[in-house]
C-alpha positions in Angstrom: 73.0 121.6 165.6 75.2 120.5 168.6 79.2 120.1 167.7 78.7 117.0 169.6 77.2 115.1 167.6 78.3 112.8 165.9 78.3 112.7 161.6 79.0 110.2 159.6 81.0 110.5 156.3 79.0 111.5 152.7 81.0 109.0 150.9 78.5 106.3 153.1 75.7 108.7 152.7 76.7 108.3 149.2 77.1 104.8 148.9 74.2 104.4 150.6 71.3 106.3 148.3 73.1 103.9 145.2 72.7 101.3 147.5 68.8 102.0 147.7 69.1 103.0 151.3 67.5 106.3 152.5 70.1 108.9 154.6 69.4 111.6 156.9 70.2 114.9 155.6 70.6 118.3 158.9 71.1 121.9 156.7 72.5 124.7 158.7 70.4 126.3 161.8 70.5 130.0 160.8 67.9 127.0 158.2 65.9 125.1 158.7 67.3 123.3 161.0 65.4 120.1 160.6 66.3 116.6 159.4 64.6 115.4 155.9 65.2 111.6 154.8 66.3 111.4 151.7 65.9 108.3 149.0 67.0 108.3 145.9 63.2 108.3 143.6 64.7 105.9 140.9 64.8 103.7 143.9 62.1 103.5 144.9 60.2 100.8 147.0 56.8 101.1 148.5 58.2 99.9 151.7 60.6 102.7 151.7 57.5 105.1 150.5 56.2 103.9 153.5 59.0 104.0 156.3 59.5 107.5 155.1 55.7 108.2 155.5 54.7 106.5 159.3 58.1 109.1 160.7 57.8 112.3 158.2 55.0 115.1 157.9 53.2 112.6 154.9 53.6 115.3 152.3 56.6 113.9 149.6 58.7 116.2 147.3 60.9 115.1 144.1 63.3 117.2 144.2 64.4 117.5 139.7 66.4 119.4 138.2 65.6 121.6 135.9 66.4 120.2 132.4 63.8 117.3 134.0 60.8 119.2 135.2 60.7 120.9 131.7 61.1 118.1 129.2 58.2 116.3 131.6 56.1 120.4 130.9 56.1 120.4 134.8 55.7 124.4 135.9 56.3 125.8 139.3 52.8 126.4 141.1 53.2 129.5 141.3 54.8 132.4 139.4 55.3 134.8 142.6 57.4 132.8 145.4 56.5 133.9 149.1 58.6 131.1 150.9 61.4 132.7 153.4 63.4 129.6 151.4 62.7 130.2 147.5 62.2 126.5 147.7 60.3 126.1 144.4 57.2 123.8 144.1 56.0 122.6 141.7 51.9 121.5 140.1 51.6 118.7 141.8 51.7 114.8 140.1 50.6 111.6 140.3 51.6 108.4 137.3 49.0 108.9 134.6 49.0 105.1 134.9 49.8 102.1 137.3 48.2 103.8 140.0 44.5 103.9 142.0 43.8 107.4 144.5 47.6 108.2 144.2 48.2 108.3 147.9 49.4 104.8 149.3 52.8 104.2 149.8 52.6 102.1 146.1 51.4 104.7 144.3 53.9 107.1 145.5 56.3 105.4 144.6 55.3 104.6 141.0 55.3 108.3 140.6 58.8 108.9 141.9 59.2 105.8 139.8 57.8 107.7 136.9 59.5 111.0 137.7 62.4 109.0 137.2 62.7 107.5 134.4 64.2 109.5 132.2 61.9 107.7 128.8 58.9 109.0 130.3 56.7 111.7 129.0 54.1 114.5 130.1 51.5 112.8 129.1 52.9 109.9 131.4 51.6 112.3 134.8 48.4 113.6 135.8 48.1 117.6 137.4 47.2 117.4 140.4 48.6 114.4 142.2 49.5 113.6 145.8 53.9 114.2 145.2 55.1 117.0 145.1 58.1 117.9 142.4 60.6 120.5 143.3 62.6 122.5 141.0 66.5 122.5 141.9 68.8 125.1 141.3 71.8 124.5 138.8 74.8 124.4 140.5 73.1 122.2 143.6 74.4 122.7 147.4 76.8 124.6 145.7 74.2 127.4 144.5 71.7 127.3 147.4 72.6 124.7 150.6 68.8 123.5 150.8 67.0 120.2 150.8 65.8 120.2 147.6 70.0 120.6 146.4 71.1 117.8 148.2 68.9 115.7 147.2 69.2 116.3 143.7 72.6 116.4 144.0 73.1 112.7 146.8 71.1 111.1 143.4 73.3 112.7 140.6 76.7 111.1 143.0 75.5 107.8 143.6 74.6 108.1 139.2 71.1 108.0 139.8 68.9 110.4 137.4 68.7 114.1 139.1 65.7 113.4 141.0 64.8 112.5 145.1 62.4 112.0 146.8 62.5 114.5 150.4 60.2 114.4 153.3 60.7 116.2 156.4 60.9 114.3 160.0 58.4 115.0 163.0 58.4 113.7 165.8 55.3 111.8 167.8 53.5 115.3 168.6 53.9 116.5 165.2 57.0 119.0 166.0 59.9 119.2 163.7 62.9 116.3 164.7 66.2 118.3 164.8 69.6 118.0 167.0 70.3 115.0 169.3 66.6 114.1 168.3 67.4 113.0 164.9 71.0 111.7 165.9 69.0 108.4 167.5 66.9 108.1 165.1 69.2 107.1 162.4 71.2 104.8 164.4 68.7 103.2 165.3 67.4 103.1 161.9 70.5 101.5 160.9 70.9 105.3 158.9 73.6 108.0 157.8 73.4 111.2 158.8 75.4 114.2 157.0 74.5 117.8 156.8 75.1 119.8 153.8 78.2 121.4 154.9 79.9 117.9 154.6 78.1 117.8 151.3 79.4 121.3 149.7 82.6 120.6 151.6 82.3 116.8 149.8 82.3 118.5 146.2 84.5 121.1 146.4 87.5 119.0 147.1 85.8 116.5 144.6 84.7 119.2 141.6 86.6 121.3 140.3 84.9 124.7 140.3 87.2 127.7 139.8 87.4 128.0 135.4 91.3 129.6 135.0 90.0 132.5 132.1 93.3 134.6 131.9 96.5 135.1 132.9 99.9 138.0 132.6 103.6 139.1 133.9 102.5 141.2 136.4 104.9 143.4 137.5 104.6 145.0 141.4 106.7 146.7 144.1 107.6 143.8 145.3 109.1 141.6 142.3 107.5 140.3 138.7 104.3 138.1 140.3 102.5 136.0 137.3 98.7 137.5 137.5 96.1 134.3 137.3 93.1 134.9 137.2 90.1 132.8 137.6 85.7 133.1 137.2 84.0 130.6 140.9 81.9 128.6 138.4 79.6 128.9 141.6 78.4 132.2 141.8 81.0 133.8 138.6 83.3 135.5 141.3 86.3 136.5 139.1 90.0 136.3 142.1 93.7 136.3 140.9 96.0 134.2 142.5 100.1 136.4 142.4 102.5 133.3 141.5 105.8 133.8 142.3 108.3 131.0 140.9 107.9 127.4 140.6 105.4 126.7 142.7 104.9 122.9 142.1 106.2 120.1 143.9 105.5 117.6 147.4 107.0 120.6 149.6 103.9 122.9 151.7 104.0 126.6 149.3 104.2 130.2 151.2 101.3 131.2 150.9 98.8 134.3 151.8 95.1 134.2 150.9 93.9 138.0 151.4 90.2 138.7 151.3 89.5 142.4 149.5 89.4 145.7 151.0 89.4 148.3 148.8 89.7 151.2 151.9 92.4 148.9 152.9 94.1 147.6 150.2 93.6 150.7 147.8 92.8 154.0 149.8 95.4 152.7 152.5 92.9 153.0 155.5 94.5 152.9 159.0 91.7 151.8 160.4 92.3 148.5 159.3 96.1 145.7 158.6 94.7 144.7 155.1 96.4 146.9 153.3 99.8 146.4 155.4 99.5 142.4 155.2 99.1 141.8 151.8 102.1 144.4 150.6 103.8 142.8 153.7 102.8 138.8 152.6 104.5 140.6 148.8 107.4 141.2 150.6 108.3 137.8 151.9 106.8 135.8 149.3 109.2 137.6 147.2 112.0 137.1 149.4 111.6 133.6 149.5 111.3 133.8 146.2 108.2 131.0 145.8 105.0 131.6 146.1 101.2 132.0 146.0 99.1 135.6 147.5 95.2 134.6 146.4 93.6 137.4 146.3 89.8 137.1 147.0 86.8 139.3 146.0 83.4 139.2 147.3 84.6 139.0 150.7 85.2 143.1 151.2 84.5 143.7 155.3 84.6 139.8 156.0 81.7 139.2 153.7 79.2 141.8 153.9 79.8 144.3 151.3 81.2 148.3 151.2 78.5 150.1 151.8 77.5 147.9 155.0 81.6 148.4 156.2 80.7 152.2 156.4 78.1 151.2 157.9 79.7 149.4 160.4 82.7 151.7 160.9 79.9 154.4 161.8 78.7 152.2 165.2 81.9 151.7 165.6 83.2 155.5 165.5 80.1 155.7 168.0 81.5 153.1 170.0 80.2 149.9 169.4 83.5 147.0 168.2 84.2 145.4 164.7 82.5 143.1 166.1 79.1 144.3 167.7 79.1 146.3 165.2 77.8 143.7 162.5 75.3 142.3 165.0 73.2 145.7 165.6 73.6 145.7 161.5 71.4 142.1 162.0 74.6 141.1 159.8 76.6 138.5 159.7 80.1 138.5 162.2 82.7 136.9 159.6 80.8 135.4 156.2 83.3 135.2 153.9 84.2 131.5 151.8 86.9 130.1 151.3 86.5 127.4 148.9 87.0 129.5 146.6 91.1 129.8 147.2 91.6 125.8 147.7 89.8 125.3 144.5 92.8 127.9 142.8 95.8 126.3 145.0 94.5 122.9 143.6 93.9 124.2 139.9 98.0 125.2 140.4 98.5 122.1 142.4 99.4 123.3 145.6 98.3 120.6 147.9 100.1 121.7 151.0 100.7 125.3 152.4 102.8 127.4 154.8 99.7 130.3 155.7 100.6 133.9 155.6 97.8 134.9 158.5 96.8 135.8 161.6 93.8 134.2 161.5 93.4 130.6 162.7 89.4 130.0 161.0 91.3 130.4 158.2 93.5 128.2 157.9 90.9 125.8 159.3 89.1 126.2 156.4 91.3 125.5 154.0 91.9 122.3 155.2 88.3 121.4 155.2 88.5 122.6 151.5 90.8 119.6 151.5 94.1 121.6 151.5 96.5 120.6 154.3 98.3 123.8 156.5 101.7 122.8 157.1 102.1 125.6 159.5 100.9 129.9 160.1 103.3 132.0 159.8 102.0 135.6 161.8 102.0 138.5 160.1 103.4 141.4 161.4 100.8 143.9 162.8 100.8 147.2 163.5 98.6 149.9 165.7 98.1 153.1 165.7 95.7 155.4 167.4 92.9 154.7 164.0 93.5 150.9 164.3 94.2 149.4 167.9 90.9 149.0 169.3 89.9 146.9 166.0 92.8 144.7 166.1 92.4 144.3 169.8 88.8 143.1 169.0 89.9 141.3 166.1 92.8 139.2 169.0 89.4 139.5 172.2 86.3 138.6 170.6 88.3 136.4 167.1 91.1 134.5 168.6 93.4 136.5 165.8 97.2 136.1 166.8 98.2 138.7 167.9 100.2 141.0 170.5 98.8 142.5 173.8 97.9 145.9 172.3 97.2 148.4 175.1 93.8 149.4 173.1 92.4 153.9 173.6 88.5 152.4 173.7 90.1 149.4 177.2 91.7 153.3 179.0 91.1 156.0 177.2 94.6 156.5 176.5 95.1 157.7 172.7 97.7 156.5 171.4 99.6 158.3 169.3 99.6 158.6 165.9 103.1 157.3 164.4 103.3 155.4 167.4 102.4 151.5 166.7 103.0 147.9 168.6 104.5 145.3 166.6 104.8 141.4 166.0 106.8 139.4 163.7 107.1 135.9 164.2 105.3 134.8 167.4 103.7 132.1 166.2 104.6 129.6 163.7 104.1 125.2 164.5 103.2 122.8 162.6 
């Protein structure tokens, strides 16, 4: 989706869903990159259904919470789902009474209302029919970023039964609407347009999605921290916060959000600066007497995983940089998500941070998830013959705040193994 496309606030979309209006919901470019009309099934009318049919492919889907489908005895269309996006189609249905052929706008609106009626039973539906229910993944867009989950989440957020209606928007020639065409359509008809990503961020800001499961004293080389263990409700991954001192109060808290790196943090690999950054962050927080280190698991290799990171290392040995190595393996350059970090900060009642990082994207991600970043404080970076090329790539291609390293790959000059270029305190801003 073009960055210049204007998005509406999720709050407006929820209000419109509550009022019985449709909204346009767009997913990611690396998914379908399409826009759907979505409204609450409980608010379905013949006029609203006719509008959606007129501007769509005509296939009416009704996303539903799994327990609602189970209550109505609506099973999956096939036990072996071969859809690339794993859209969970069920057996199609029509209302068993109050309809004629089932295909008219009035008939399909009535069937949608039956599906959204908490008093409906299995006998209230005929199978097959002209409406295609979809089974929503438990956890909604936090687990699967699809239109199915977005429709159910919006209905729930609107205080309505967890049943939506969605149709895919098409052009006059039958091709899918995308980009600015979706924005023009929404403006023409006075509809809110949101992205699934914005709905994810909204839920993360307004719901508690991590659970505190353990807490203990943890003496370390840097000092005595309190280790707090968390489990994510989104994916079950466990994370740790190392807390020092009283982090309550309005003052920004010195914070390091650290991505898991087994090779650097545990084995002391010199191919990256991860272990050194973690140690420095803990030392600086200990010296300050107040702060927190959030250690995010599941971030190995910027999110690609341990084994794939080793494969990428092999390509780097052959001359690729860290960005091109990931691309050559068909993997994202950076697949990390910082939603859990923002949730943990929220659980610790930390709303504002002084962030120890060289990565501006990390600050942006925290801000997107509701955390105020008062300032960025860079960490010391040392480069030798093992890491200089990697650090140069992070600066030149990934936008990290790093000094002007001389790269062995750039000019063929090998840095002595024990020599170092370093930078400290090169950036601090509010």
